[in-house]
C-alpha positions as semicolon CSV with decimal commas, in nm:
position;residue;x (nm);y (nm);z (nm)
1;M;-2,488;3,472;4,281
2;K;-2,218;3,464;4,014
3;V;-2,192;3,172;3,778
4;R;-1,842;3,067;3,687
5;S;-1,777;2,900;3,359
6;N;-1,471;2,764;3,193
7;I;-1,373;2,992;2,903
8;R;-1,204;2,698;2,731
9;A;-1,512;2,482;2,754
10;G;-1,633;2,352;2,425
11;N;-1,754;2,047;2,248
12;E;-1,512;1,786;2,379
13;A;-1,664;1,509;2,168
14;E;-1,601;1,708;1,851
15;A;-1,244;1,783;1,956
16;L;-1,188;1,412;2,029
17;R;-1,328;1,312;1,687
18;K;-1,100;1,565;1,519
19;C;-0,800;1,432;1,709
20;Q;-0,886;1,072;1,622
21;K;-0,936;1,161;1,257
22;E;-0,594;1,327;1,248
23;R;-0,436;1,030;1,429
24;D;-0,589;0,788;1,177
25;Y;-0,463;1,000;0,887
26;W;-0,106;0,988;1,017
27;K;-0,130;0,615;1,084
28;V;-0,225;0,558;0,720
29;Q;0,059;0,784;0,603
30;A;0,308;0,593;0,819
31;A;0,183;0,259;0,684
32;E;0,217;0,382;0,324
33;M;0,570;0,508;0,384
34;E;0,663;0,178;0,551
35;A;0,530;-0,011;0,249
36;I;0,736;0,209;0,016
37;A;1,048;0,171;0,229
38;T;1,026;-0,208;0,246
39;S;0,929;-0,272;-0,117
40;P;1,198;-0,370;-0,365
41;A;1,331;-0,081;-0,569
42;K;1,216;-0,064;-0,930
43;P;1,493;0,005;-1,179
44;S;1,450;0,344;-1,335
45;P;1,523;0,391;-1,705
46;P;1,841;0,584;-1,781
47;Q;1,776;0,952;-1,834
48;Q;1,896;1,119;-2,148
49;P;2,037;1,470;-2,112
50;T;1,781;1,731;-2,205
51;P;1,892;1,996;-2,450
52;P;1,930;2,347;-2,313
53;P;1,631;2,572;-2,377
54;S;1,686;2,877;-2,591
55;Y;1,592;3,208;-2,436
56;G;1,703;3,426;-2,723
57;T;2,010;3,550;-2,536
58;A;2,369;3,458;-2,599
59;T;2,473;3,476;-2,233
60;T;2,518;3,139;-2,066
61;V;2,705;3,245;-1,755
62;G;2,606;3,045;-1,448
63;C;2,447;2,754;-1,628
64;G;2,549;2,396;-1,684
65;W;2,477;2,026;-1,661
66;V;2,418;1,849;-1,330
67;N;2,349;1,474;-1,332
68;G;2,243;1,489;-1,696
69;I;2,003;1,783;-1,648
70;Y;2,077;2,123;-1,795
71;Y;2,020;2,418;-1,563
72;P;2,015;2,754;-1,741
73;D;2,106;3,082;-1,580
74;L;1,769;3,246;-1,514
75;S;1,900;3,547;-1,328
76;G;1,736;3,862;-1,448
77;T;1,435;3,683;-1,598
78;C;1,082;3,698;-1,467
79;G;0,860;3,398;-1,416
């Protein structure tokens, strides 16, 4: 007599606990985001423009200021 078994059979209680744990995690994340979204905005201090970093090269093609932040041209550099 052959015994048939379900290949997908496993520990259903463990799978349920894992699912509940993940559900609870996302519920907490949603509650935190809701609290952030409904809280009054805090005024941020004005940002001062940061000076451009010196890389020892005289080429500044492709760089510039955006919203008070300097973005250098890093093409051709590693890191």
